[in-house]
C-alpha positions as CSV (number, residue, x, y, z in Angstrom):
1,M,0.0,0.0,0.0
2,K,1.3,3.4,-1.0
3,P,2.2,5.6,2.0
4,T,0.0,8.6,2.5
5,I,0.8,12.2,3.5
6,K,-1.1,11.4,6.8
7,T,1.3,8.5,7.4
8,F,4.4,10.6,6.7
9,M,3.2,13.4,9.0
10,L,2.4,10.9,11.9
11,A,5.8,9.2,11.4
12,A,7.6,12.6,11.4
13,M,5.8,13.8,14.6
14,M,6.5,10.5,16.4
15,L,10.2,10.6,15.4
16,L,10.6,14.2,16.5
17,T,9.0,13.3,19.9
18,A,11.2,10.3,20.3
19,N,14.3,12.3,19.5
20,N,13.4,15.1,21.9
21,M,12.6,12.7,24.7
22,Q,16.0,11.0,24.2
23,A,17.8,14.4,24.3
24,Q,15.8,15.4,27.4
25,R,17.2,12.5,29.4
26,H,20.3,14.6,29.9
27,D,18.6,18.0,29.8
28,F,15.2,17.3,31.2
29,A,13.7,20.8,30.5
30,C,15.7,21.1,27.3
31,F,17.1,24.5,28.3
32,D,19.4,24.3,25.2
33,C,16.5,24.1,22.8
34,Y,15.8,27.9,22.7
35,A,18.9,29.3,24.5
36,K,20.4,30.7,21.3
37,A,17.1,32.0,20.0
38,N,16.4,33.7,23.3
39,A,19.8,35.3,23.4
40,E,19.4,36.6,19.8
41,L,15.9,37.9,20.6
42,G,17.2,40.1,23.5
43,K,15.0,42.5,25.4
44,P,11.8,44.0,23.9
45,A,12.1,47.2,22.0
46,K,10.2,50.3,23.3
47,G,6.5,49.8,22.8
48,E,6.9,46.1,21.8
49,K,4.2,43.9,23.2
50,R,5.5,40.4,23.0
51,V,3.3,37.3,23.2
52,V,4.9,34.0,24.0
53,F,3.2,30.7,23.1
54,L,4.4,28.0,25.5
55,G,3.7,24.4,24.8
56,N,4.6,21.0,23.3
57,S,4.6,19.6,19.7
58,I,1.2,21.2,19.1
59,T,2.7,24.6,19.6
60,W,5.9,23.7,17.8
61,G,3.9,22.4,14.8
62,W,1.8,25.5,14.8
63,V,5.0,27.6,14.2
64,D,6.2,25.1,11.6
65,Q,2.9,24.9,9.6
66,H,1.8,28.5,9.8
67,P,4.9,30.7,10.6
68,E,3.1,33.7,9.1
69,F,0.6,33.7,12.0
70,F,3.6,34.2,14.4
71,K,5.6,36.6,12.3
72,E,2.7,38.9,11.3
73,N,1.5,39.2,14.8
74,G,4.8,39.4,16.6
75,F,4.2,36.1,18.5
76,I,7.0,34.0,19.8
77,G,6.7,30.2,19.7
78,R,8.3,28.2,22.5
79,G,7.0,24.7,21.9
80,I,9.1,21.5,22.5
81,S,7.9,18.2,21.2
82,G,7.0,15.6,23.8
83,Q,7.2,17.9,26.8
84,T,4.9,17.9,29.9
85,S,3.8,20.6,32.3
86,Y,6.7,19.6,34.6
87,Q,9.2,20.6,31.9
88,F,7.3,23.8,31.0
89,L,7.5,24.9,34.7
90,L,11.3,24.3,34.8
91,R,11.9,26.4,31.7
92,F,9.3,29.0,32.4
93,R,11.8,31.5,33.5
94,Q,14.2,31.1,30.6
95,D,11.6,30.8,27.8
96,V,8.9,33.1,29.2
97,I,9.9,35.5,32.0
98,N,13.3,36.4,30.7
99,L,11.8,37.4,27.4
100,Q,9.6,40.0,29.1
101,P,6.4,39.4,27.2
102,K,3.2,41.2,27.9
103,I,1.2,37.9,27.5
104,V,1.9,34.2,27.7
105,V,-0.4,31.6,26.1
106,I,-0.1,28.3,27.8
107,N,-1.0,25.0,26.0
108,Y,-0.5,22.1,28.4
109,G,-1.8,18.6,29.3
110,T,-1.5,16.3,26.3
111,N,1.8,14.8,27.1
112,D,1.1,14.7,30.9
113,I,-2.0,12.5,30.2
114,A,0.1,10.5,27.7
115,E,2.5,9.8,30.6
116,N,5.6,11.0,28.7
117,T,7.5,11.8,32.0
118,G,5.7,9.4,34.4
119,K,2.3,8.4,35.7
120,Y,-0.4,11.0,35.1
121,D,-1.5,12.8,38.2
122,E,-4.2,15.5,37.6
123,D,-3.4,17.3,40.9
124,Q,0.3,17.6,39.9
125,T,-0.5,18.8,36.3
126,F,-3.1,21.3,37.6
127,G,-0.6,22.5,40.2
128,N,2.1,23.1,37.5
129,V,-0.4,25.2,35.6
130,V,-1.2,27.2,38.7
131,S,2.5,27.7,39.5
132,M,3.1,29.1,36.0
133,C,0.2,31.5,36.4
134,E,1.5,32.7,39.7
135,L,5.0,33.1,38.3
136,A,3.6,35.1,35.4
137,K,1.6,37.3,37.7
138,A,4.6,38.0,39.9
139,N,6.4,39.2,36.8
140,K,3.5,41.3,35.5
141,I,2.9,39.0,32.6
142,K,-0.8,38.4,31.6
143,V,-1.8,34.8,31.1
144,I,-4.1,33.1,28.6
145,L,-4.9,29.5,29.5
146,T,-6.1,27.1,26.8
147,S,-7.9,23.8,26.9
148,T,-6.1,20.6,26.2
149,L,-7.1,19.4,22.7
150,P,-9.3,16.3,22.2
151,A,-7.3,13.1,21.7
152,G,-9.1,9.8,21.4
153,N,-5.8,8.0,21.9
154,F,-2.0,8.6,21.7
155,P,-0.3,6.8,18.8
156,W,2.8,6.4,20.9
157,R,0.9,5.2,24.0
158,L,-2.0,3.1,22.8
159,E,-2.4,1.4,26.2
160,I,-4.0,4.5,27.6
161,K,-7.8,4.0,27.0
162,D,-9.3,6.9,29.0
163,S,-7.6,9.9,27.5
164,M,-10.8,11.8,26.7
165,E,-12.2,11.4,30.3
166,K,-8.9,12.7,31.7
167,I,-8.8,15.6,29.2
168,R,-12.3,16.7,30.1
169,S,-11.6,16.5,33.8
170,L,-8.4,18.6,33.5
171,N,-10.1,21.2,31.2
172,A,-13.0,21.6,33.6
173,R,-10.6,22.1,36.6
174,V,-8.4,24.6,34.8
175,K,-11.4,26.6,33.4
176,A,-12.8,26.8,36.9
177,Y,-9.5,28.2,38.2
178,A,-9.3,30.6,35.2
179,D,-12.8,31.9,35.9
180,A,-12.1,32.3,39.6
181,H,-8.9,34.3,38.9
182,K,-10.3,36.3,35.9
183,I,-7.8,34.6,33.5
184,P,-9.1,34.2,29.9
185,F,-9.6,30.5,29.0
186,V,-9.7,29.6,25.3
187,D,-11.7,26.5,24.6
188,Y,-10.1,24.7,21.7
189,F,-11.5,21.4,22.9
190,T,-15.2,22.1,22.2
191,A,-14.5,23.7,18.8
192,M,-12.3,20.8,17.6
193,L,-14.3,17.9,19.0
194,N,-16.0,15.4,16.6
195,E,-19.8,14.8,16.6
196,D,-19.9,11.9,19.0
197,G,-17.4,13.5,21.4
198,T,-14.9,10.7,21.2
199,R,-11.8,12.4,19.6
200,M,-10.6,15.4,17.6
201,N,-12.6,16.0,14.4
202,T,-10.8,14.2,11.6
203,E,-11.1,17.4,9.5
204,Y,-8.7,19.0,11.9
205,T,-6.0,16.3,12.4
206,P,-4.0,13.9,10.3
207,E,-4.0,11.4,13.2
208,Q,-5.4,11.8,16.8
209,V,-3.4,14.5,18.5
210,H,-1.7,17.1,16.3
211,P,-3.8,19.6,14.3
212,N,-3.4,20.2,10.6
213,K,-3.7,23.6,9.0
214,K,-7.4,23.6,9.3
215,G,-7.1,22.8,13.0
216,Y,-4.7,25.5,13.6
217,A,-7.0,28.0,11.7
218,V,-9.7,27.1,14.2
219,M,-7.3,27.7,17.1
220,E,-6.2,31.0,15.6
221,S,-9.7,32.2,15.2
222,L,-10.3,31.6,18.9
223,V,-7.1,32.9,20.5
224,L,-6.3,35.9,18.4
225,P,-9.3,38.1,19.4
226,V,-8.5,37.4,23.1
227,I,-4.8,38.5,22.5
228,K,-5.9,41.6,20.7
229,K,-8.2,42.6,23.5
230,M,-5.5,42.1,26.2
231,R,-2.5,43.7,24.3
């Protein structure tokens, strides 16, 4: 059978995740990943209102598939494939605080639930999200929290059968926190869900986890108005 574009995309994503996870055995947070780019970026120019997107391969793929969205809006992508909220928290100072953005958009959860760095614990993941919000607030950085995207399963962790239940629970908890602390919450999950609520709409993903260009277009339509209002 002839390989399809979908097959190639899935293989590439899984290879990238595997390579990054191997590298992170020696640099758990992958501080080296953006060290050079951060140094070259320097401090914001006068009047510059930076926005950093912090995340995993979903954020990395966003920059890769639609770089114009980031360049045209002055957004900075800081996604690392395979990472969990534990790793985000460790590199939050280097990849967010030190860049002195006005806003940080945090996309978390997928790899926590996929158990990329150990057994999933909702309390711990939620706590990591709260800690990042508190660090941002202490450094006068506004936060936008986003929902974890739908994922019927994880191609690299097929033994996990209850991913959607865990995603819904985490999303509900983070939204409640966001509402209580007047933090904008962007609900990608509902907009990208399939009709029977079991996975991401196949129109928006080449597999189960990572959006395609149509999926990213949906995400952009939801997050951009919120950013513009906060800038």
